[in-house]
N, C-alpha and C positions, 0 to 999 in steps of 0.2 A: 517463281519469275512473272512480272507483271505482263500480261497481254490484252490484247482488245481485237475484240472479232467484229467487222465491218459487212454487212450483208450487201452484196453486189449485184447486178443483173448483168450478163454476157451474151452479146452478140456476136453471131459468126455469119460468113460470107460462102455460099460456094458459087466458084466463078467457073465459067469454060475456060478450058485450055487447047490450045491448038498443039496438040501431042499426038504421035500414033500409038500411044501406050493407054492414057488415060484422056476422059473426055472432061474430066472437072478436077477442080481441087478446093480443099476447105482453107478456111484462115479466119483467126478471131478478127473481129471488126471492130468492137469498142466494148467498153466496161461502163455499164450504167450506173451510179451516182447509188441507185436505189431500185431493187428488183422491181419490174410493172406488174401490174395485176393480169399476167399473162402466162398460160399454160406452156410449160416446156415444149419445144418444136413449133412455136406459132411463128407463120411467114410473116415476114415484115413487106412493107412496100420495096419493090427494087423491080429489076428488067430480067427479060428470060436469062440473059448472058450472066447477070449477077444478083442471085437469089440469097437475101437475108433472113435469117434466122434468131428470135430469141432462143437460144440455148438454155436457160435457166438462171437460177439463183446460184451464188458461190458464197464462200465467205473467206473474205481475205483478213487474215491472222497478222497482228503485230507482235511482235516479242521485244519485250526489252533489251534482249542482248542484241539484236539487231538495230540498235539505233544509229550505230555509225555508217551503217549501208544505207539507211533512208536518208540520211546527211548526203552523203556521196550521189545517190540517186538526184535529191535536189541540185548539189550543185553541179552536175554535168550540165544543167541546160533545164530544158521541159521534163519536168517529174513525169515518170513512166510507170505504168502497172506493167507487169509479162504477165500473159494468160498462155496456159499450155492447154492443148487438145489432141486427144487421141482418136485419130480414126478405128472403127470397131469392127469393119467389115460385115457386120449385122444392122438390122434397124436396132434403137437409131444407129447413124451413121458415125457420131461421135459421142465421146466422153468428156468431160471435163477433167484434166488432171489437176490443174490448181491454179491460182492468181496469187500472184506477191507483188510486193513494193520493194523487194531489196535485190538489187541488180546480181549479186552472188549466188541466190538459190534460183534465180533464173538460168544460170548455168548449167545448174544441176538438171533442170529440167529440159537442158539441150542436149543431156547425155543419152538419153535414149532416141535411137536414129528414127522411129516410125513416128516419134509426136510432134507437134507443130508449135511452135514457139512466136510469139510476136508481142513485141515491145508496143503499146498503145499509150495514147496522152490519157494520165492521169486525170479526171474532172476535178475541179474546182473544190467541190464539196468533201472529196474522199482527200484530197490534198491538206485541205484543212484539218482534217483530222488527223492523219499521220503527223503533220507538223505539231499539232497540238500534243499528241504521241510520244513526239519526239522531246519536245520542251518538258515534259510531266517524268519521262524516263532516264533519259540520255545520263550517262556517267563518263566522264572523259577518263580514258584510261590511259597511265603511262605505259610508253614502249620501253619494255626492259631487253636488252640484248642476252641472249644464252650466253652463257660463259662457258668455255670449253673445258674440260678437265685436261690434264696433264695424261701424256700418252704412258700407258703401261705394258711394257715387253710382254708381260704375261698372259696379256688377253690378245695379243697378236694385232694383225693389222701393220700399216707403213707409220712409220715414224715422220710427227710433223716436223717441218725445218725450223731453225731458230727462225723469229721474226727478222727479214730485211735480210735473210740468205736465201738466194736462188737455189731452187732445184738442180741439178744436173741432169739433162737428157739423157736416156739410155743411148748408147752408140756416138756420142760427144765428146 
């Protein structure tokens, strides 16, 4: 299965929150088209209420089986990258879960309630690489509807009604 790896940089933000339970929250802020020559957790210019950090580099992996998903990402309007981070409760405060251009993979990232997932604008340089990968590897697949097998009374289960015949509701 053809795949491509793209190295990117991830920027996160720690912002003040007005809450009785926590004093701050983390969020992915940006994806950089190339990792800069900075050490992970380098603080970037910001304000005391909004502090930005270079989290580190990450690998965006494109798989040929996901090209239809990439197309949907671009057709939805402004293309996005989804970044998932996880608070650790220790230092360093966060770990990177992943970065993806596949909107369906981003849903998988959202399944862990403790993870923070943000859809961020896809930088043009990355968009060009994703589109080139799409052009090189996309294969249109015909949708084939699954055919149901006939009811076998030996296997149990309710019998399907004949086409066009309505089922009688219990008690009617």
